[in-house]
Backbone atoms as SQL, in Angstrom:
CREATE TABLE atoms (id INTEGER PRIMARY KEY, chain TEXT, resi INTEGER, resn TEXT, atom TEXT, x REAL, y REAL, z REAL);
INSERT INTO atoms VALUES
  (1, 'A', 1, 'UNK', 'N', -13.375, -6.568, -6.467),
  (2, 'A', 1, 'UNK', 'CA', -12.762, -6.193, -5.211),
  (3, 'A', 1, 'UNK', 'C', -13.815, -5.731, -4.232),
  (4, 'A', 2, 'UNK', 'N', -13.584, -5.973, -2.952),
  (5, 'A', 2, 'UNK', 'CA', -14.429, -5.417, -1.902),
  (6, 'A', 2, 'UNK', 'C', -14.291, -3.903, -1.937),
  (7, 'A', 3, 'UNK', 'N', -15.149, -3.216, -1.191),
  (8, 'A', 3, 'UNK', 'CA', -15.056, -1.764, -1.129),
  (9, 'A', 3, 'UNK', 'C', -13.741, -1.325, -0.511),
  (10, 'A', 4, 'UNK', 'N', -13.167, -2.196, 0.356),
  (11, 'A', 4, 'UNK', 'CA', -11.907, -1.880, 1.005),
  (12, 'A', 4, 'UNK', 'C', -11.052, -3.142, 1.048),
  (13, 'A', 5, 'UNK', 'N', -9.761, -2.961, 0.787),
  (14, 'A', 5, 'UNK', 'CA', -8.827, -4.074, 0.878),
  (15, 'A', 5, 'UNK', 'C', -7.960, -3.916, 2.108),
  (16, 'A', 6, 'UNK', 'N', -7.431, -5.045, 2.589),
  (17, 'A', 6, 'UNK', 'CA', -6.549, -5.033, 3.755),
  (18, 'A', 6, 'UNK', 'C', -5.346, -5.915, 3.449),
  (19, 'A', 7, 'UNK', 'N', -4.162, -5.349, 3.641),
  (20, 'A', 7, 'UNK', 'CA', -2.918, -6.102, 3.544),
  (21, 'A', 7, 'UNK', 'C', -2.235, -6.049, 4.901),
  (22, 'A', 8, 'UNK', 'N', -1.273, -6.936, 5.104),
  (23, 'A', 8, 'UNK', 'CA', -0.524, -6.958, 6.363),
  (24, 'A', 8, 'UNK', 'C', 0.968, -6.905, 6.050),
  (25, 'A', 9, 'UNK', 'N', 1.475, -5.741, 5.647),
  (26, 'A', 9, 'UNK', 'CA', 2.907, -5.619, 5.337),
  (27, 'A', 9, 'UNK', 'C', 3.796, -5.833, 6.559),
  (28, 'A', 10, 'UNK', 'N', 5.015, -6.251, 6.291),
  (29, 'A', 10, 'UNK', 'CA', 6.042, -6.451, 7.309),
  (30, 'A', 10, 'UNK', 'C', 7.395, -6.285, 6.629),
  (31, 'A', 11, 'UNK', 'N', 8.441, -6.154, 7.430),
  (32, 'A', 11, 'UNK', 'CA', 9.794, -6.015, 6.882),
  (33, 'A', 11, 'UNK', 'C', 10.410, -7.393, 6.668),
  (34, 'A', 12, 'UNK', 'N', 11.049, -7.547, 5.512),
  (35, 'A', 12, 'UNK', 'CA', 11.792, -8.759, 5.199),
  (36, 'A', 12, 'UNK', 'C', 13.038, -8.341, 4.440),
  (37, 'A', 13, 'UNK', 'N', 14.198, -8.676, 4.988),
  (38, 'A', 13, 'UNK', 'CA', 15.472, -8.331, 4.349),
  (39, 'A', 13, 'UNK', 'C', 15.562, -6.829, 4.039),
  (40, 'A', 14, 'UNK', 'N', 14.989, -6.013, 4.919),
  (41, 'A', 14, 'UNK', 'CA', 15.065, -4.569, 4.769),
  (42, 'A', 14, 'UNK', 'C', 13.992, -3.951, 3.880),
  (43, 'A', 15, 'UNK', 'N', 13.108, -4.770, 3.314),
  (44, 'A', 15, 'UNK', 'CA', 12.050, -4.279, 2.427),
  (45, 'A', 15, 'UNK', 'C', 10.689, -4.474, 3.069),
  (46, 'A', 16, 'UNK', 'N', 9.754, -3.570, 2.750),
  (47, 'A', 16, 'UNK', 'CA', 8.367, -3.794, 3.116),
  (48, 'A', 16, 'UNK', 'C', 7.798, -4.788, 2.111),
  (49, 'A', 17, 'UNK', 'N', 7.208, -5.863, 2.603),
  (50, 'A', 17, 'UNK', 'CA', 6.608, -6.888, 1.756),
  (51, 'A', 17, 'UNK', 'C', 5.261, -7.281, 2.353),
  (52, 'A', 18, 'UNK', 'N', 4.484, -8.029, 1.576),
  (53, 'A', 18, 'UNK', 'CA', 3.236, -8.580, 2.095),
  (54, 'A', 18, 'UNK', 'C', 2.972, -9.926, 1.440),
  (55, 'A', 19, 'UNK', 'N', 2.179, -10.724, 2.129),
  (56, 'A', 19, 'UNK', 'CA', 1.734, -12.012, 1.615),
  (57, 'A', 19, 'UNK', 'C', 0.229, -11.938, 1.402),
  (58, 'A', 20, 'UNK', 'N', -0.247, -12.515, 0.319),
  (59, 'A', 20, 'UNK', 'CA', -1.679, -12.639, 0.086),
  (60, 'A', 20, 'UNK', 'C', -1.906, -13.922, -0.696),
  (61, 'A', 21, 'UNK', 'N', -2.051, -15.039, 0.013),
  (62, 'A', 21, 'UNK', 'CA', -2.231, -16.318, -0.671),
  (63, 'A', 21, 'UNK', 'C', -3.410, -16.321, -1.646),
  (64, 'A', 22, 'UNK', 'N', -4.487, -15.608, -1.314),
  (65, 'A', 22, 'UNK', 'CA', -5.656, -15.578, -2.196),
  (66, 'A', 22, 'UNK', 'C', -5.328, -14.930, -3.543),
  (67, 'A', 23, 'UNK', 'N', -4.363, -14.022, -3.549),
  (68, 'A', 23, 'UNK', 'CA', -3.948, -13.352, -4.789),
  (69, 'A', 23, 'UNK', 'C', -2.702, -14.005, -5.391),
  (70, 'A', 24, 'UNK', 'N', -2.206, -15.062, -4.760),
  (71, 'A', 24, 'UNK', 'CA', -1.019, -15.741, -5.266),
  (72, 'A', 24, 'UNK', 'C', 0.265, -14.963, -5.048),
  (73, 'A', 25, 'UNK', 'N', 0.311, -14.157, -3.995),
  (74, 'A', 25, 'UNK', 'CA', 1.486, -13.322, -3.728),
  (75, 'A', 25, 'UNK', 'C', 2.155, -13.716, -2.414),
  (76, 'A', 26, 'UNK', 'N', 3.482, -13.816, -2.460),
  (77, 'A', 26, 'UNK', 'CA', 4.267, -14.117, -1.256),
  (78, 'A', 26, 'UNK', 'C', 5.486, -13.197, -1.248),
  (79, 'A', 27, 'UNK', 'N', 5.683, -12.505, -0.144),
  (80, 'A', 27, 'UNK', 'CA', 6.779, -11.551, 0.016),
  (81, 'A', 27, 'UNK', 'C', 6.861, -10.585, -1.173),
  (82, 'A', 28, 'UNK', 'N', 5.696, -10.090, -1.567),
  (83, 'A', 28, 'UNK', 'CA', 5.604, -9.103, -2.653),
  (84, 'A', 28, 'UNK', 'C', 6.126, -7.776, -2.116),
  (85, 'A', 29, 'UNK', 'N', 7.168, -7.201, -2.731),
  (86, 'A', 29, 'UNK', 'CA', 7.776, -5.996, -2.165),
  (87, 'A', 29, 'UNK', 'C', 7.081, -4.697, -2.583),
  (88, 'A', 30, 'UNK', 'N', 7.153, -3.728, -1.675),
  (89, 'A', 30, 'UNK', 'CA', 6.817, -2.337, -1.961),
  (90, 'A', 30, 'UNK', 'C', 8.147, -1.623, -2.154),
  (91, 'A', 31, 'UNK', 'N', 8.364, -1.013, -3.307),
  (92, 'A', 31, 'UNK', 'CA', 9.623, -0.330, -3.600),
  (93, 'A', 31, 'UNK', 'C', 9.341, 0.964, -4.367),
  (94, 'A', 32, 'UNK', 'N', 10.391, 1.615, -4.818),
  (95, 'A', 32, 'UNK', 'CA', 10.307, 2.792, -5.687),
  (96, 'A', 32, 'UNK', 'C', 9.383, 3.879, -5.142),
  (97, 'A', 33, 'UNK', 'N', 9.608, 4.254, -3.893),
  (98, 'A', 33, 'UNK', 'CA', 8.866, 5.353, -3.287),
  (99, 'A', 33, 'UNK', 'C', 7.716, 4.909, -2.405),
  (100, 'A', 34, 'UNK', 'N', 7.073, 3.796, -2.735),
  (101, 'A', 34, 'UNK', 'CA', 5.989, 3.305, -1.888),
  (102, 'A', 34, 'UNK', 'C', 6.552, 2.886, -0.535),
  (103, 'A', 35, 'UNK', 'N', 7.761, 2.340, -0.536),
  (104, 'A', 35, 'UNK', 'CA', 8.407, 1.960, 0.725),
  (105, 'A', 35, 'UNK', 'C', 8.624, 3.181, 1.626),
  (106, 'A', 36, 'UNK', 'N', 9.007, 4.294, 1.041),
  (107, 'A', 36, 'UNK', 'CA', 9.208, 5.525, 1.807),
  (108, 'A', 36, 'UNK', 'C', 7.872, 6.049, 2.336),
  (109, 'A', 37, 'UNK', 'N', 6.818, 5.944, 1.527),
  (110, 'A', 37, 'UNK', 'CA', 5.489, 6.340, 2.004),
  (111, 'A', 37, 'UNK', 'C', 5.116, 5.518, 3.233),
  (112, 'A', 38, 'UNK', 'N', 5.339, 4.210, 3.156),
  (113, 'A', 38, 'UNK', 'CA', 5.005, 3.342, 4.287),
  (114, 'A', 38, 'UNK', 'C', 5.815, 3.733, 5.514),
  (115, 'A', 39, 'UNK', 'N', 7.106, 3.973, 5.330),
  (116, 'A', 39, 'UNK', 'CA', 7.938, 4.399, 6.466),
  (117, 'A', 39, 'UNK', 'C', 7.300, 5.576, 7.188),
  (118, 'A', 40, 'UNK', 'N', 6.781, 6.512, 6.432),
  (119, 'A', 40, 'UNK', 'CA', 6.221, 7.725, 7.030),
  (120, 'A', 40, 'UNK', 'C', 4.838, 7.491, 7.630),
  (121, 'A', 41, 'UNK', 'N', 4.066, 6.575, 7.051),
  (122, 'A', 41, 'UNK', 'CA', 2.727, 6.286, 7.563),
  (123, 'A', 41, 'UNK', 'C', 2.759, 5.510, 8.879),
  (124, 'A', 42, 'UNK', 'N', 3.808, 4.713, 9.087),
  (125, 'A', 42, 'UNK', 'CA', 3.847, 3.841, 10.266),
  (126, 'A', 42, 'UNK', 'C', 4.728, 4.377, 11.386),
  (127, 'A', 43, 'UNK', 'N', 5.181, 5.605, 11.280),
  (128, 'A', 43, 'UNK', 'CA', 6.130, 6.152, 12.250),
  (129, 'A', 43, 'UNK', 'C', 5.629, 6.040, 13.697),
  (130, 'A', 44, 'UNK', 'N', 4.330, 6.074, 13.908),
  (131, 'A', 44, 'UNK', 'CA', 3.795, 6.008, 15.272),
  (132, 'A', 44, 'UNK', 'C', 3.252, 4.623, 15.638),
  (133, 'A', 45, 'UNK', 'N', 3.456, 3.635, 14.789),
  (134, 'A', 45, 'UNK', 'CA', 2.983, 2.278, 15.073),
  (135, 'A', 45, 'UNK', 'C', 4.144, 1.476, 15.659),
  (136, 'A', 46, 'UNK', 'N', 3.990, 1.071, 16.898),
  (137, 'A', 46, 'UNK', 'CA', 5.026, 0.279, 17.569),
  (138, 'A', 46, 'UNK', 'C', 5.222, -1.050, 16.844),
  (139, 'A', 47, 'UNK', 'N', 6.483, -1.422, 16.666),
  (140, 'A', 47, 'UNK', 'CA', 6.835, -2.702, 16.035),
  (141, 'A', 47, 'UNK', 'C', 6.227, -2.881, 14.642),
  (142, 'A', 48, 'UNK', 'N', 6.059, -1.802, 13.905),
  (143, 'A', 48, 'UNK', 'CA', 5.487, -1.904, 12.558),
  (144, 'A', 48, 'UNK', 'C', 6.301, -2.845, 11.683),
  (145, 'A', 49, 'UNK', 'N', 7.613, -2.913, 11.907),
  (146, 'A', 49, 'UNK', 'CA', 8.449, -3.812, 11.114),
  (147, 'A', 49, 'UNK', 'C', 7.988, -5.261, 11.212),
  (148, 'A', 50, 'UNK', 'N', 7.373, -5.619, 12.315),
  (149, 'A', 50, 'UNK', 'CA', 6.882, -6.986, 12.517),
  (150, 'A', 50, 'UNK', 'C', 5.501, -7.184, 11.903),
  (151, 'A', 51, 'UNK', 'N', 4.902, -6.096, 11.424),
  (152, 'A', 51, 'UNK', 'CA', 3.611, -6.185, 10.743),
  (153, 'A', 51, 'UNK', 'C', 2.637, -5.123, 11.212),
  (154, 'A', 52, 'UNK', 'N', 1.818, -4.691, 10.301),
  (155, 'A', 52, 'UNK', 'CA', 0.744, -3.739, 10.580),
  (156, 'A', 52, 'UNK', 'C', -0.344, -3.962, 9.540),
  (157, 'A', 53, 'UNK', 'N', -1.486, -3.315, 9.728),
  (158, 'A', 53, 'UNK', 'CA', -2.582, -3.415, 8.757),
  (159, 'A', 53, 'UNK', 'C', -2.535, -2.205, 7.837),
  (160, 'A', 54, 'UNK', 'N', -2.691, -2.448, 6.553),
  (161, 'A', 54, 'UNK', 'CA', -2.771, -1.375, 5.565),
  (162, 'A', 54, 'UNK', 'C', -4.114, -1.500, 4.858),
  (163, 'A', 55, 'UNK', 'N', -4.999, -0.566, 5.147),
  (164, 'A', 55, 'UNK', 'CA', -6.311, -0.533, 4.500),
  (165, 'A', 55, 'UNK', 'C', -6.205, 0.331, 3.263),
  (166, 'A', 56, 'UNK', 'N', -6.867, -0.090, 2.174),
  (167, 'A', 56, 'UNK', 'CA', -6.827, 0.682, 0.933),
  (168, 'A', 56, 'UNK', 'C', -8.153, 0.571, 0.196),
  (169, 'A', 57, 'UNK', 'N', -8.464, 1.626, -0.538),
  (170, 'A', 57, 'UNK', 'CA', -9.720, 1.672, -1.286),
  (171, 'A', 57, 'UNK', 'C', -9.619, 2.723, -2.392),
  (172, 'A', 58, 'UNK', 'N', -10.346, 2.513, -3.487),
  (173, 'A', 58, 'UNK', 'CA', -10.403, 3.552, -4.515),
  (174, 'A', 58, 'UNK', 'C', -11.384, 4.681, -4.143),
  (175, 'A', 59, 'UNK', 'N', -12.053, 4.522, -3.005),
  (176, 'A', 59, 'UNK', 'CA', -12.994, 5.529, -2.507),
  (177, 'A', 59, 'UNK', 'C', -12.518, 6.027, -1.140),
  (178, 'A', 60, 'UNK', 'N', -12.722, 7.313, -0.840),
  (179, 'A', 60, 'UNK', 'CA', -12.356, 7.814, 0.488),
  (180, 'A', 60, 'UNK', 'C', -13.127, 7.068, 1.578),
  (181, 'A', 61, 'UNK', 'N', -12.519, 6.951, 2.759),
  (182, 'A', 61, 'UNK', 'CA', -13.168, 6.299, 3.896),
  (183, 'A', 61, 'UNK', 'C', -12.702, 6.993, 5.173),
  (184, 'A', 62, 'UNK', 'N', -13.438, 6.856, 6.278),
  (185, 'A', 62, 'UNK', 'CA', -13.064, 7.524, 7.523),
  (186, 'A', 62, 'UNK', 'C', -11.666, 7.112, 7.986),
  (187, 'A', 63, 'UNK', 'N', -10.896, 8.090, 8.411),
  (188, 'A', 63, 'UNK', 'CA', -9.566, 7.821, 8.931),
  (189, 'A', 63, 'UNK', 'C', -8.472, 7.724, 7.890),
  (190, 'A', 64, 'UNK', 'N', -8.771, 8.076, 6.647),
  (191, 'A', 64, 'UNK', 'CA', -7.751, 8.032, 5.594),
  (192, 'A', 64, 'UNK', 'C', -6.543, 8.860, 6.026),
  (193, 'A', 65, 'UNK', 'N', -5.355, 8.293, 5.834),
  (194, 'A', 65, 'UNK', 'CA', -4.119, 8.994, 6.184),
  (195, 'A', 65, 'UNK', 'C', -3.462, 9.628, 4.962),
  (196, 'A', 66, 'UNK', 'N', -3.682, 9.022, 3.790),
  (197, 'A', 66, 'UNK', 'CA', -3.033, 9.527, 2.581),
  (198, 'A', 66, 'UNK', 'C', -3.852, 9.145, 1.357),
  (199, 'A', 67, 'UNK', 'N', -3.757, 9.987, 0.347),
  (200, 'A', 67, 'UNK', 'CA', -4.387, 9.707, -0.943),
  (201, 'A', 67, 'UNK', 'C', -3.288, 9.612, -1.994),
  (202, 'A', 68, 'UNK', 'N', -3.509, 8.755, -2.956),
  (203, 'A', 68, 'UNK', 'CA', -2.543, 8.580, -4.038),
  (204, 'A', 68, 'UNK', 'C', -3.256, 8.816, -5.355),
  (205, 'A', 69, 'UNK', 'N', -2.740, 9.736, -6.133),
  (206, 'A', 69, 'UNK', 'CA', -3.333, 10.071, -7.429),
  (207, 'A', 69, 'UNK', 'C', -2.479, 9.471, -8.541),
  (208, 'A', 70, 'UNK', 'N', -3.120, 8.709, -9.404),
  (209, 'A', 70, 'UNK', 'CA', -2.409, 8.064, -10.506),
  (210, 'A', 70, 'UNK', 'C', -1.863, 9.116, -11.465),
  (211, 'A', 71, 'UNK', 'N', -0.600, 8.978, -11.820),
  (212, 'A', 71, 'UNK', 'CA', 0.040, 9.918, -12.740),
  (213, 'A', 71, 'UNK', 'C', 0.284, 9.307, -14.110),
  (214, 'A', 72, 'UNK', 'N', 0.828, 8.079, -14.142),
  (215, 'A', 72, 'UNK', 'CA', 1.167, 7.483, -15.438),
  (216, 'A', 72, 'UNK', 'C', 1.455, 5.994, -15.265),
  (217, 'A', 73, 'UNK', 'N', 1.345, 5.278, -16.379),
  (218, 'A', 73, 'UNK', 'CA', 1.704, 3.862, -16.418),
  (219, 'A', 73, 'UNK', 'C', 3.136, 3.741, -16.927),
  (220, 'A', 74, 'UNK', 'N', 3.830, 2.700, -16.457),
  (221, 'A', 74, 'UNK', 'CA', 5.190, 2.447, -16.928),
  (222, 'A', 74, 'UNK', 'C', 5.556, 0.998, -16.633),
  (223, 'A', 75, 'UNK', 'N', 6.024, 0.283, -17.642),
  (224, 'A', 75, 'UNK', 'CA', 6.494, -1.096, -17.493),
  (225, 'A', 75, 'UNK', 'C', 5.481, -1.977, -16.763),
  (226, 'A', 76, 'UNK', 'N', 4.210, -1.818, -17.071),
  (227, 'A', 76, 'UNK', 'CA', 3.169, -2.641, -16.479),
  (228, 'A', 76, 'UNK', 'C', 2.679, -2.178, -15.122),
  (229, 'A', 77, 'UNK', 'N', 3.377, -1.237, -14.506),
  (230, 'A', 77, 'UNK', 'CA', 2.966, -0.700, -13.214),
  (231, 'A', 77, 'UNK', 'C', 2.423, 0.711, -13.375),
  (232, 'A', 78, 'UNK', 'N', 2.175, 1.358, -12.259),
  (233, 'A', 78, 'UNK', 'CA', 1.612, 2.711, -12.272),
  (234, 'A', 78, 'UNK', 'C', 2.267, 3.570, -11.205),
  (235, 'A', 79, 'UNK', 'N', 2.560, 4.802, -11.574),
  (236, 'A', 79, 'UNK', 'CA', 3.131, 5.782, -10.654),
  (237, 'A', 79, 'UNK', 'C', 2.006, 6.605, -10.046),
  (238, 'A', 80, 'UNK', 'N', 2.105, 6.812, -8.728),
  (239, 'A', 80, 'UNK', 'CA', 1.113, 7.573, -7.984),
  (240, 'A', 80, 'UNK', 'C', 1.806, 8.687, -7.199),
  (241, 'A', 81, 'UNK', 'N', 1.129, 9.829, -7.108),
  (242, 'A', 81, 'UNK', 'CA', 1.599, 10.977, -6.327),
  (243, 'A', 81, 'UNK', 'C', 0.778, 11.052, -5.048),
  (244, 'A', 82, 'UNK', 'N', 1.457, 11.238, -3.919),
  (245, 'A', 82, 'UNK', 'CA', 0.807, 11.388, -2.622),
  (246, 'A', 82, 'UNK', 'C', 1.027, 12.823, -2.143),
  (247, 'A', 83, 'UNK', 'N', 0.002, 13.674, -2.235),
  (248, 'A', 83, 'UNK', 'CA', 0.190, 15.073, -1.826),
  (249, 'A', 83, 'UNK', 'C', 0.437, 15.246, -0.326),
  (250, 'A', 84, 'UNK', 'N', -0.136, 14.399, 0.511),
  (251, 'A', 84, 'UNK', 'CA', 0.060, 14.532, 1.958),
  (252, 'A', 84, 'UNK', 'C', 1.518, 14.306, 2.346),
  (253, 'A', 85, 'UNK', 'N', 2.187, 13.405, 1.639),
  (254, 'A', 85, 'UNK', 'CA', 3.585, 13.085, 1.947),
  (255, 'A', 85, 'UNK', 'C', 4.556, 13.711, 0.955),
  (256, 'A', 86, 'UNK', 'N', 4.017, 14.337, -0.077),
  (257, 'A', 86, 'UNK', 'CA', 4.814, 14.992, -1.128),
  (258, 'A', 86, 'UNK', 'C', 5.865, 14.050, -1.702),
  (259, 'A', 87, 'UNK', 'N', 5.390, 12.886, -2.144),
  (260, 'A', 87, 'UNK', 'CA', 6.289, 11.887, -2.716),
  (261, 'A', 87, 'UNK', 'C', 5.541, 11.082, -3.779),
  (262, 'A', 88, 'UNK', 'N', 6.292, 10.607, -4.743),
  (263, 'A', 88, 'UNK', 'CA', 5.752, 9.762, -5.793),
  (264, 'A', 88, 'UNK', 'C', 6.241, 8.333, -5.571),
  (265, 'A', 89, 'UNK', 'N', 5.408, 7.360, -5.899),
  (266, 'A', 89, 'UNK', 'CA', 5.800, 5.959, -5.774),
  (267, 'A', 89, 'UNK', 'C', 5.137, 5.115, -6.842),
  (268, 'A', 90, 'UNK', 'N', 5.751, 3.970, -7.096),
  (269, 'A', 90, 'UNK', 'CA', 5.256, 3.073, -8.148),
  (270, 'A', 90, 'UNK', 'C', 4.654, 1.816, -7.541),
  (271, 'A', 91, 'UNK', 'N', 3.458, 1.499, -7.994),
  (272, 'A', 91, 'UNK', 'CA', 2.826, 0.235, -7.653),
  (273, 'A', 91, 'UNK', 'C', 2.997, -0.701, -8.847),
  (274, 'A', 92, 'UNK', 'N', 3.523, -1.884, -8.584),
  (275, 'A', 92, 'UNK', 'CA', 3.846, -2.837, -9.647),
  (276, 'A', 92, 'UNK', 'C', 2.576, -3.513, -10.183),
  (277, 'A', 93, 'UNK', 'N', 2.721, -4.379, -11.184),
  (278, 'A', 93, 'UNK', 'CA', 1.550, -5.046, -11.770),
  (279, 'A', 93, 'UNK', 'C', 0.738, -5.897, -10.795),
  (280, 'A', 94, 'UNK', 'N', 1.260, -6.176, -9.595),
  (281, 'A', 94, 'UNK', 'CA', 0.456, -6.896, -8.597),
  (282, 'A', 94, 'UNK', 'C', -0.824, -6.116, -8.267),
  (283, 'A', 95, 'UNK', 'N', -0.843, -4.816, -8.548),
  (284, 'A', 95, 'UNK', 'CA', -2.036, -3.993, -8.350),
  (285, 'A', 95, 'UNK', 'C', -3.246, -4.607, -9.056),
  (286, 'A', 96, 'UNK', 'N', -2.995, -5.260, -10.195),
  (287, 'A', 96, 'UNK', 'CA', -4.087, -5.837, -10.985),
  (288, 'A', 96, 'UNK', 'C', -4.646, -7.121, -10.378),
  (289, 'A', 97, 'UNK', 'N', -4.065, -7.591, -9.308),
  (290, 'A', 97, 'UNK', 'CA', -4.661, -8.708, -8.571),
  (291, 'A', 97, 'UNK', 'C', -5.839, -8.200, -7.740),
  (292, 'A', 98, 'UNK', 'N', -5.897, -6.873, -7.553),
  (293, 'A', 98, 'UNK', 'CA', -6.937, -6.267, -6.732),
  (294, 'A', 98, 'UNK', 'C', -7.899, -5.390, -7.521),
  (295, 'A', 99, 'UNK', 'N', -7.474, -4.924, -8.684),
  (296, 'A', 99, 'UNK', 'CA', -8.290, -4.042, -9.512),
  (297, 'A', 99, 'UNK', 'C', -8.176, -4.463, -10.971),
  (298, 'A', 100, 'UNK', 'N', -9.285, -4.412, -11.713),
  (299, 'A', 100, 'UNK', 'CA', -9.227, -4.714, -13.142),
  (300, 'A', 100, 'UNK', 'C', -8.430, -3.655, -13.887),
  (301, 'A', 101, 'UNK', 'N', -8.593, -2.400, -13.482),
  (302, 'A', 101, 'UNK', 'CA', -7.851, -1.275, -14.049),
  (303, 'A', 101, 'UNK', 'C', -7.205, -0.516, -12.896),
  (304, 'A', 102, 'UNK', 'N', -6.097, 0.135, -13.187),
  (305, 'A', 102, 'UNK', 'CA', -5.438, 0.935, -12.147),
  (306, 'A', 102, 'UNK', 'C', -6.369, 2.074, -11.735),
  (307, 'A', 103, 'UNK', 'N', -6.707, 2.167, -10.451),
  (308, 'A', 103, 'UNK', 'CA', -7.586, 3.250, -10.007),
  (309, 'A', 103, 'UNK', 'C', -6.917, 4.607, -10.189),
  (310, 'A', 104, 'UNK', 'N', -7.719, 5.600, -10.492),
  (311, 'A', 104, 'UNK', 'CA', -7.202, 6.965, -10.603),
  (312, 'A', 104, 'UNK', 'C', -6.792, 7.494, -9.238),
  (313, 'A', 105, 'UNK', 'N', -7.478, 7.041, -8.194),
  (314, 'A', 105, 'UNK', 'CA', -7.168, 7.441, -6.825),
  (315, 'A', 105, 'UNK', 'C', -7.154, 6.204, -5.941),
  (316, 'A', 106, 'UNK', 'N', -6.262, 6.212, -4.966),
  (317, 'A', 106, 'UNK', 'CA', -6.237, 5.209, -3.910),
  (318, 'A', 106, 'UNK', 'C', -6.146, 5.946, -2.583),
  (319, 'A', 107, 'UNK', 'N', -6.850, 5.434, -1.598),
  (320, 'A', 107, 'UNK', 'CA', -6.839, 6.024, -0.261),
  (321, 'A', 107, 'UNK', 'C', -6.334, 4.951, 0.694),
  (322, 'A', 108, 'UNK', 'N', -5.460, 5.352, 1.613),
  (323, 'A', 108, 'UNK', 'CA', -4.825, 4.362, 2.490),
  (324, 'A', 108, 'UNK', 'C', -4.823, 4.817, 3.943),
  (325, 'A', 109, 'UNK', 'N', -4.719, 3.812, 4.795),
  (326, 'A', 109, 'UNK', 'CA', -4.621, 4.044, 6.236),
  (327, 'A', 109, 'UNK', 'C', -3.800, 2.910, 6.837),
  (328, 'A', 110, 'UNK', 'N', -2.858, 3.233, 7.699),
  (329, 'A', 110, 'UNK', 'CA', -2.054, 2.238, 8.393),
  (330, 'A', 110, 'UNK', 'C', -2.542, 2.147, 9.837),
  (331, 'A', 111, 'UNK', 'N', -2.651, 0.917, 10.333),
  (332, 'A', 111, 'UNK', 'CA', -3.110, 0.668, 11.693),
  (333, 'A', 111, 'UNK', 'C', -2.239, -0.402, 12.336),
  (334, 'A', 112, 'UNK', 'N', -2.150, -0.404, 13.652),
  (335, 'A', 112, 'UNK', 'CA', -1.449, -1.499, 14.334),
  (336, 'A', 112, 'UNK', 'C', -2.196, -2.811, 14.109),
  (337, 'A', 113, 'UNK', 'N', -1.455, -3.903, 14.198),
  (338, 'A', 113, 'UNK', 'CA', -2.098, -5.216, 14.134),
  (339, 'A', 113, 'UNK', 'C', -2.981, -5.410, 15.353),
  (340, 'A', 114, 'UNK', 'N', -3.989, -6.201, 15.201),
  (341, 'A', 114, 'UNK', 'CA', -4.841, -6.539, 16.342),
  (342, 'A', 114, 'UNK', 'C', -4.078, -7.465, 17.263),
  (343, 'A', 115, 'UNK', 'N', -4.355, -7.362, 18.544),
  (344, 'A', 115, 'UNK', 'CA', -3.721, -8.259, 19.515),
  (345, 'A', 115, 'UNK', 'C', -4.206, -9.672, 19.251),
  (346, 'A', 116, 'UNK', 'N', -3.286, -10.621, 19.258),
  (347, 'A', 116, 'UNK', 'CA', -3.663, -12.014, 18.975),
  (348, 'A', 116, 'UNK', 'C', -4.099, -12.725, 20.231);
């Protein structure tokens, strides 16, 4: 993985999803608490439902909005606690398309899409 990953989540049928053809993922959903984290991270991004940038890294970086600490594995996925938002969420096995092992920490930042 690069030092930092970038996804472009958007709303589809009421769910936050993302596409990443390089990872073989299409309309991969964020659920089980991660969706609520995203709702709170994008509150100030206009038209976030139509898409935004989500930067993530296992290392802290400038402008981090939230940190996620790994708590436990379950059914092939991993549960993470976000102290800034005081919520727990589960990342599904698609996490392993980006990391060989589930990182103990993840750092994230949401940004508006660039003007096309």
